[in-house]
C-alpha positions, 0 to 999 in steps of 0.5 A: 468463498473457494478456499486459499491457497497454502502460502506458508511464511514469506516475506516482502521482496525488497532490492535492498535485501534482493540478495538476504531473501534468497539466502533465508532458510525455508522461505514459502514466499515472497509479496513485492510491491506492485509499483516497483516492478516491470513486467517485462524487466522483473527482477533476477533475484524474483526470477530465480526465486520463482525458478526454485518454486517460490510464489510471488503475490504482487501488492499493489499501494496506489489504487485508492479504492477506498477514495470518492474517484472510481478505480484508474482503468490503466492502474488496474491493468497495470496490476493485473498484468504485474499478476500474471507475469508473476504467476501469483495466485491472487493479488491485495491492494489496502481500504484505503484513500490515497488521493483526491481530485477536487482539490486534486493532491497526492497523500504519497501515503495510505489514509483510512476511510471514514466508515459510514454507509456513504464510504461504504457504498463507495468501497464495495462498487470500486471493488466490483470495478477492480474484480471485474478487471483483475485475472486473479483473485483480489484481497484487502488490507486492514491499514494502520492511522494516526487519525480518527474520523469523527461521527462514524456509523461502524466498527471496524468489524462491522464494515470489513464484514459487510464489505465482504459479504457484500463483494467477497472480497478476501481479507489481508489481515495486518495484525501490526495495523491492528496494533496500531490502531488499538494505540492510536484510535482506541479500537481493540485488536481481539474485537475486530478478530471475533467480529470480521468473517475470517473465512474470507482470510487470504493472508496476513502481514506482520511488521515492527513499529515505535511509539513514540509521545503516545502513537505508534507509528508503523514503521516497518524499519523496527523489529516485530515486537511482543504485542504484536506477536501476540496479536499473531497468536491471537488470530492464530488461535481463532484460524489457521491463515494460509499464508505469514508474511513479515513486512520490512521497509527500512532499516534492513537488519541482518540478515540473521536478525531476519532470519529469526523475525521469520523463526518467530513467527512460525513459533507462533504460527506452527506448522500448517493444518492439513498440509496435504496440498496437491502438487501441480500437476494433480490440479492440473489434472483435475482442471482438466477432467472438470473441463472435460465434464462441462465443455468449452469455456465459453459454458462458464464464467468464473469470477475471481470476486468468489461467490458471493459477488456472483450471488450479490448484485448492487445498482450503481452508487448515488453519485451525491454519495461519491460526492459527498465522500469526495468532500470529506475526503478532499477536507483531511487530505488539504490540511494534512498536505496543503495546510489548510483548516482542520476539518471540524471534530477531528483532533488537530494535534493528532492530524499536525501528527499526520502532516508531520509524517507525511512530510518527512515521508515525502523527503525520505521518498524523494531522497530514496529515488533521488539520492543525488540531491542530499549531496548537491544540497550538502547532506542529510539535514539540509536537504530535509530542512530544504524539502520541509520548507517546500513541503510545507507549501507545495502539495504532492499532486503527482507521483513521488518522481514529479515530487524531486524534479518539483522539488529541485525546480522550486529551490532553483527558481528561488536561486538556490542552493545559494552555493554556485557550484552547488546550483550549476549540479542542480540545475544539470540535474534538473535537465536531465530528467526535466523533460517536456513540461506545461509551457506555463511551468517552463516560461516560468523556470526560462525566465528565473535563468535568464533573471540570474544571467543578467 
């Protein structure tokens, strides 16, 4: 596997802290949520960072490579387009599933893959499909989880090791997620670090969270605790990571606090070993010399997947394996977002905790995407009460923007909100954004309006 390019210490770029990120001292690179940017209209802040030589890496959250279905070609193309627009050295995603096709449900969140041979075979094939479609190398992140699958056949270390061996994919190790899984699933983070092929490490995530009632919530909205920095230190004892990145997604602190957290991370990882990376001009010269030896481009086939993926082919996954994985994931997701019975072997209370967390996250994301809704409904508290009532009977089947429109329609069909002025504002908001809808839904809403006018 080729050596990973040096990244240094960076931070997750978010619009809310864009100005602060530009001012942070010694910033080497940033990571951006891929789905939140448009390649043709990159934020000015990102463009300025790139002009300064700060690398930008797109981090995807919606592929669901651990799901039973093959990766969506349009989503892969979009991720690749963002990598090219940003001049990124790689792209990253997650070892997770985020949706099911039967039933058609969206989690709106990263959910853990069951560590079985069936699930590993499906994941490996999905990763190979992604690698073939993407123009740059791919790295995959271990995720945090609230629930544990019953009857798993592999440890986390075994699962990640075999994934790397079979695909050549790189790893993005989130040390905060290792700590989360120590609390929530009883998994030893140091045993994971001892077991996985750290030569495949692309970079590292560090983030904060909070423990409530014996459950660790990976919030990305709290300071990085000492226990997470301890896991980072253990990783540093084993390998010098090419990059370390601070994630913060909510409750953004003052600029000085962000700078302090980055300084603490630098204090743990220390200076890079062998920091003698050549300049871009030198690299370009070396590449030109190589081209002079090997001939025109058609004479060489390179794969961003790395040598391991080239060496190890694989027969297509037996469709029955995909079916079994899909059925298992569908049963769990139905229990989490559609009120279905908890599948046998799961901790029912923990599944309920996860279900509440998913509903709360839906409410929070919709409020960010449609900040007018809490105002129309009289504030944050009545908005959340109304949304959680809606979410309990209406699982998400598309993205969050569709969810916001469906929530508004749900209220209007029920003659809510009770205040006529607020209802008129909500009607106008919905009409401005709904666009074309399937006839059945349009007719249903029109009848509701006609009934109120009568």
